[in-house]
C-alpha positions, 0 to 999 in steps of 0.5 A, a space after each residue: 806646392 802648387 799643382 799648376 807648377 807641375 804639368 807633367 804630373 797632371 799629364 801623367 795622371 791624365 794618361 793613367 786615367 785615359 788608359 784605364 778608361 780604355 781598358 774598362 771600356 774596350 770589351 764592352 765596345 767590342 761586344 756592341 760592335 759584334 752585334 751592331 757593327 754592320 752598316 748602315 747605322 752601326 750602333 746608331 739605334 742604341 742612341 734613338 729617342 725612347 731607348 727601345 733599341 738599347 733596352 732590347 740590347 740590354 735584355 737580350 745581351 745580358 749573358 754577354 754583358 755579364 762577363 764583361 761587367 765582372 771583368 770591368 769590376 775586377 779591372 776597377 778594383 785592381 786599378 784602385 789599388 795600383 792607381 795609388 802609385 801614379 797619384 803618389 808620384 804626382 804628390 811627390 812631384 808637387 812636394 819636393 824639388 832638387 837642391 837647385 829648385 828643379 823638379 825631382 823628375 820621373 825617377 825621383 817621383 816614381 821612387 818616392 811613390 814606391 817606397 811609400 806604398 806599404 803605408 799608402 796601402 795600409 791606409 787604404 785598407 784602414 780608412 776604407 773600412 772606417 768609410 764603409 762602417 760610417 756608411 753602413 752605420 748611417 744607413 742603419 740608423 736612417 732606416 731605424 729612425 724611419 721605421 720608429 717615426 713612421 706611425 707617429 710622424 707619418 711617412 713623409 716626415 719620417 722619410 725626411 728625418 731618414 734623409 737628413 740622417 743619411 746626409 749627415 753620415 754621408 758628410 761624415 764619410 766624406 770627412 774620413 775621406 779628407 782625412 785620408 788624403 791628409 794622411 796620404 800627404 803626411 806619408 809623402 810629405 813627412 815620410 811617416 808610417 801609416 799609423 803616425 800619418 793617420 794621427 797627423 792627418 786627423 790632427 790637421 783636420 781637427 784644427 780646421 775641419 770646415 775649411 779643409 772639408 769645403 776645400 775638398 768639397 767645392 772641387 769634388 762638386 765642380 768636377 761633376 760639371 764637365 761630366 754632366 756637360 759632356 753627357 748632355 752633348 753626347 745625348 744630342 750628337 751621339 750615334 753618329 760618326 765623323 765630326 760628332 765623334 771626334 767632338 765626343 773624343 775631345 770632350 771625354 779627354 777634356 773631362 778627364 783632364 779637368 777632373 785630374 786638375 781639380 783632384 790634383 789641386 786638392 792634393 796640393 792643398 793637402 800637402 800644404 796643410 800637412 807641411 804647415 804642421 809640426 809632426 812631433 
């Protein structure tokens, strides 16, 4: 169960995320083009140092941007649910082979993902609520600790304690996310129902919490490196057409592909971890 042995699964996820990026960004790009679409610089002023033109655009174009932002939020919300399907299909492709050791192919992967969707949606709801509750509880405890310690310890020390509590709960929320991925792997690899898969995911995580969390964490942190690198390049060459524009497009797709590869690598690790444990 290695992600690198299934390049077509990675290509499918890359295509899905690229299409999602187009759907979310196209209305905003069209709105900018309607205002800055005339020569000589087109949207070049938005990239000028100081950001004065950008701030002016955001201030005066707030009414036009509001429905675009709402549309983007709705698209992201819908795609967060529908996006379970391509991710699940990639996991099925990684987890299974035919009798002759050949990949199960698109039909087999998609079919397995569709059959697992009810359990995956149940997990998304339950674990999503658990993660949200963990974050809210952390915020409440951190704010309470900061208010309680403010007079006796001083503002600086109280803020440090509150920050430390927030970090602990953020790590706890990420641990819940790791269990979520393990439970998804149990649904797809062991063909369990959502409740049983969640129990198996918690059991697998409980056996080796730190190694599994670190296996997820280093990939999650590493996936932001190409994002920051591409953002730095965009800040230097943005606002120009021709070669710089082609470079930005290539960098964007490289970022998407690298993040997909790291995410799929972790999902393959989750599949291997669940497959090594008896579900009984």
